[in-house]
C-alpha positions as CSV (number, residue, x, y, z in Angstrom):
1,X,0.2,0.2,0.1
2,X,3.0,1.9,1.2
3,X,4.5,1.6,-2.5
4,X,1.3,2.4,-4.2
5,X,0.9,5.7,-2.4
6,X,4.1,6.3,-3.0
7,X,4.1,5.9,-7.1
8,X,0.9,7.7,-7.3
9,X,2.6,10.5,-5.4
10,X,5.4,10.7,-7.5
11,X,3.5,10.7,-10.8
12,X,1.4,13.3,-9.8
13,X,4.3,15.2,-8.6
14,X,5.9,14.3,-11.9
15,X,2.4,15.8,-13.3
16,X,2.4,19.2,-11.4
17,X,6.1,20.2,-12.2
18,X,5.4,19.3,-16.1
19,X,2.6,21.0,-16.5
20,X,2.8,24.8,-18.9
21,X,0.4,26.9,-20.7
22,X,-0.5,27.7,-24.4
23,X,-0.1,30.7,-25.6
24,X,-3.3,32.9,-26.2
25,X,-5.7,29.6,-25.3
26,X,-4.6,29.6,-21.6
27,X,-4.8,25.6,-22.0
28,X,-2.8,23.7,-19.4
29,X,-0.6,20.9,-21.5
30,X,2.1,18.4,-20.2
31,X,5.6,19.2,-21.0
32,X,7.8,16.1,-20.3
33,X,10.2,17.4,-22.9
34,X,11.7,20.9,-23.2
35,X,13.0,22.7,-26.2
36,X,16.7,22.0,-25.9
37,X,15.7,18.0,-25.6
38,X,12.9,18.2,-28.6
39,X,14.2,20.8,-30.7
40,X,17.5,19.0,-31.9
41,X,15.6,16.3,-32.8
42,X,13.4,18.4,-34.9
43,X,16.2,19.7,-36.8
44,X,17.9,16.6,-37.8
45,X,14.6,14.9,-39.0
46,X,13.9,17.8,-41.3
47,X,17.5,17.7,-42.6
48,X,17.0,14.5,-43.3
49,X,13.7,14.8,-44.9
50,X,15.2,17.8,-47.8
51,X,18.3,15.7,-48.3
52,X,15.8,12.4,-49.1
53,X,13.5,14.5,-51.1
54,X,16.4,16.8,-52.6
55,X,15.4,16.4,-56.0
56,X,11.7,17.6,-55.4
57,X,12.4,20.6,-53.1
58,X,11.6,23.4,-55.6
59,X,14.1,26.3,-55.8
60,X,13.5,29.7,-54.1
61,X,13.0,31.4,-57.7
62,X,10.4,28.8,-58.9
63,X,7.1,31.3,-58.7
64,X,5.1,28.6,-56.5
65,X,7.9,28.8,-53.8
66,X,7.9,32.1,-53.9
67,X,4.7,32.4,-53.3
68,X,4.5,30.0,-50.0
69,X,7.8,31.5,-48.8
70,X,6.1,35.3,-49.0
71,X,3.2,34.6,-47.2
72,X,5.0,31.8,-44.8
73,X,7.2,35.2,-44.1
74,X,4.3,37.9,-43.6
75,X,3.2,34.8,-40.7
76,X,6.7,34.0,-39.2
77,X,7.0,37.9,-38.7
78,X,3.2,38.2,-37.0
79,X,4.3,35.3,-34.7
80,X,7.3,36.6,-33.6
81,X,5.8,39.8,-32.9
82,X,2.5,38.5,-30.8
83,X,4.8,35.7,-29.0
84,X,7.6,38.6,-28.2
85,X,5.3,41.2,-27.2
86,X,3.3,39.3,-24.6
87,X,6.1,37.6,-22.7
88,X,6.0,34.1,-24.7
89,X,9.1,34.9,-26.5
90,X,11.3,32.7,-24.9
91,X,9.4,30.0,-26.2
92,X,10.3,30.8,-30.0
93,X,14.0,31.9,-29.1
94,X,15.5,28.8,-30.3
95,X,13.3,28.5,-33.6
96,X,14.9,28.4,-37.0
97,X,12.5,29.5,-39.0
98,X,12.5,27.5,-42.5
99,X,10.1,27.4,-45.3
100,X,10.3,24.8,-48.4
101,X,8.1,23.8,-51.1
102,X,8.4,20.1,-52.1
103,X,6.9,19.0,-55.7
104,X,4.4,16.0,-54.6
105,X,0.3,16.0,-55.3
106,X,-0.3,15.2,-51.5
107,X,-2.6,17.8,-50.4
108,X,0.0,18.0,-47.2
109,X,1.5,20.8,-44.8
110,X,3.7,20.7,-42.0
111,X,5.8,22.4,-39.1
112,X,8.0,20.7,-37.0
113,X,9.4,22.4,-33.7
114,X,11.3,24.9,-34.2
115,X,9.5,26.4,-37.3
116,X,10.9,23.5,-40.0
117,X,7.7,24.6,-42.5
118,X,7.1,22.2,-45.1
119,X,4.3,22.9,-47.9
120,X,3.6,20.1,-50.6
121,X,2.2,21.6,-54.4
122,X,-0.5,18.9,-54.5
123,X,-2.3,21.9,-51.9
124,X,-1.5,24.8,-54.0
125,X,-4.3,23.7,-56.2
126,X,-7.3,23.8,-53.2
127,X,-5.4,27.0,-51.1
128,X,-6.0,28.8,-54.1
129,X,-4.9,32.0,-53.2
130,X,-2.5,34.3,-50.5
131,X,-5.5,33.4,-47.9
132,X,-5.8,30.4,-48.8
133,X,-2.2,29.6,-48.3
134,X,-2.4,31.3,-44.7
135,X,-5.1,29.4,-43.6
136,X,-2.9,25.8,-43.6
137,X,0.6,27.7,-43.4
138,X,-1.0,29.4,-40.2
139,X,-2.7,26.3,-38.8
140,X,0.7,24.1,-39.3
141,X,2.8,26.9,-37.4
142,X,0.3,26.9,-34.7
143,X,0.5,23.2,-33.7
144,X,4.5,24.1,-33.1
145,X,3.6,27.3,-31.0
146,X,1.1,25.5,-29.4
147,X,3.7,22.5,-28.3
148,X,1.3,19.9,-29.8
149,X,4.0,17.7,-30.6
150,X,6.0,18.1,-27.4
151,X,3.0,17.3,-25.5
152,X,2.1,14.2,-27.3
153,X,5.9,12.4,-27.0
154,X,5.6,13.4,-23.7
155,X,2.5,11.5,-23.3
156,X,3.4,8.2,-25.4
157,X,6.6,8.7,-23.1
158,X,4.6,8.2,-19.8
159,X,2.6,5.4,-21.3
160,X,5.8,3.8,-21.9
161,X,7.6,4.2,-19.0
162,X,10.3,6.4,-19.8
163,X,11.4,9.8,-17.8
164,X,13.3,12.7,-19.1
165,X,15.9,15.0,-17.5
166,X,17.0,18.4,-18.3
167,X,19.9,18.3,-20.4
168,X,19.4,14.9,-21.5
169,X,20.0,14.2,-25.2
170,X,16.7,12.4,-26.0
171,X,18.2,11.6,-29.1
172,X,20.7,9.3,-27.9
173,X,18.3,6.8,-26.0
174,X,16.6,4.9,-28.6
175,X,13.3,4.5,-26.9
176,X,12.8,8.1,-27.2
177,X,14.2,8.1,-30.9
178,X,11.8,6.0,-32.0
179,X,9.1,7.8,-30.2
180,X,9.5,10.7,-32.5
181,X,10.0,8.5,-35.5
182,X,6.6,7.4,-35.0
183,X,5.1,10.2,-34.2
184,X,6.7,12.3,-37.6
185,X,6.7,9.5,-39.4
186,X,10.5,9.9,-40.1
187,X,11.8,7.8,-42.9
188,X,8.3,7.7,-44.5
189,X,7.1,10.0,-47.0
190,X,5.2,11.8,-45.2
191,X,6.6,13.3,-41.4
192,X,3.3,14.1,-39.7
193,X,2.5,14.0,-36.1
194,X,-0.5,12.8,-36.0
195,X,-2.3,15.2,-33.9
196,X,-5.0,15.1,-31.5
197,X,-8.8,16.1,-32.3
198,X,-8.5,18.9,-29.5
199,X,-5.6,20.1,-30.7
200,X,-6.2,20.3,-34.3
201,X,-8.9,22.7,-33.3
202,X,-6.8,24.3,-31.0
203,X,-4.7,25.0,-33.9
204,X,-7.7,26.3,-36.1
205,X,-8.1,28.5,-33.5
206,X,-4.7,30.4,-33.2
207,X,-4.1,30.0,-36.6
208,X,-7.3,31.9,-37.5
209,X,-5.2,34.4,-35.4
210,X,-1.9,34.1,-36.5
211,X,-2.8,34.6,-40.5
212,X,-4.9,37.9,-39.4
213,X,-1.7,39.3,-37.6
214,X,0.1,38.6,-40.9
215,X,-2.8,40.5,-42.9
216,X,-5.4,38.1,-44.2
217,X,-8.6,38.0,-43.2
218,X,-9.8,34.8,-41.8
219,X,-12.8,34.5,-43.1
220,X,-11.3,33.2,-45.9
221,X,-10.7,30.1,-43.7
222,X,-14.3,28.9,-43.9
223,X,-13.7,28.5,-48.0
224,X,-10.4,26.6,-47.5
225,X,-11.9,24.3,-45.6
226,X,-14.6,23.9,-47.7
227,X,-13.0,23.3,-50.9
228,X,-10.7,21.0,-49.0
229,X,-14.0,19.0,-48.1
230,X,-15.3,19.0,-51.6
231,X,-11.5,17.8,-52.6
232,X,-11.6,14.9,-50.1
233,X,-15.1,13.9,-50.8
234,X,-14.2,11.3,-52.6
235,X,-11.4,9.4,-49.8
236,X,-13.0,7.0,-47.1
237,X,-12.8,8.7,-44.1
238,X,-13.4,7.4,-40.2
239,X,-16.3,8.2,-38.2
240,X,-15.0,11.2,-36.4
241,X,-14.9,9.2,-33.3
242,X,-12.4,7.1,-34.4
243,X,-10.3,9.9,-36.2
244,X,-7.8,11.8,-34.8
245,X,-8.9,14.9,-37.0
246,X,-12.5,16.6,-36.3
247,X,-15.2,16.1,-38.9
248,X,-15.2,18.8,-42.0
249,X,-18.6,19.9,-40.6
250,X,-17.1,20.2,-36.7
251,X,-14.4,22.3,-38.2
252,X,-16.0,24.5,-40.1
253,X,-18.6,25.2,-37.6
254,X,-15.7,25.6,-34.8
255,X,-14.3,27.9,-37.3
256,X,-17.4,30.1,-37.3
257,X,-17.2,30.4,-33.5
258,X,-13.5,31.5,-33.6
259,X,-13.9,33.8,-36.2
260,X,-14.8,37.0,-34.1
261,X,-12.1,36.8,-31.9
262,X,-9.7,36.4,-34.9
263,X,-11.4,39.4,-36.5
264,X,-9.8,41.5,-33.7
265,X,-6.4,40.7,-35.0
266,X,-7.0,41.8,-38.6
267,X,-5.2,44.6,-40.4
268,X,-5.8,45.0,-43.8
């Protein structure tokens, strides 16, 4: 009984000491790993991805790449401004922002911890314009800003009984490296973490604000998600309660609720 009580107490202390707050939303999140631990893993994984896909990474002079990088630059400037002016600057102090476009028919984009962004050309016909592109990129950047990857990794580490200490290189631990690789699909064509439905909706909310701050009208987000829904109408989708992503109807309805908040940040 004493051993059980002690174990529960230690777990409680660990949970209490490993909580932080998501910028903007104020949600309490579980963080067992720090930027010092997860960013080197992300930077290495991103570098590996670019090397493995070097023949399909578009040059900066390419029109599509230029368009994506321009929108990305405005979003990054907006995020930096918000974080620094609201005392969250330390959370992105070690970010090494980078935007690349990959020739790939998949309708996809992602942002690793540390600001490492990739947009696939397959999603550009759906984004159509800068506002649609800002919707996608703002959403993906929001995942990084909200620390969703570290949160998911922390949850998996606890599930597997793996601890972490400050200053410890997680990449040198085969188990934690395996978790990271699994979460991000390292070694597969798509390096994308599967976030929870709540995290997806939180990224929608933050992404709307970031795109508004960057000068893109957040009202355009609903048009993009309607196009995205139509573009994937023929694909088989699991029921919402079985999926890590909210249904299209749920997402669009929730975005409508977020719009008044985001609109306050919008300046043409």
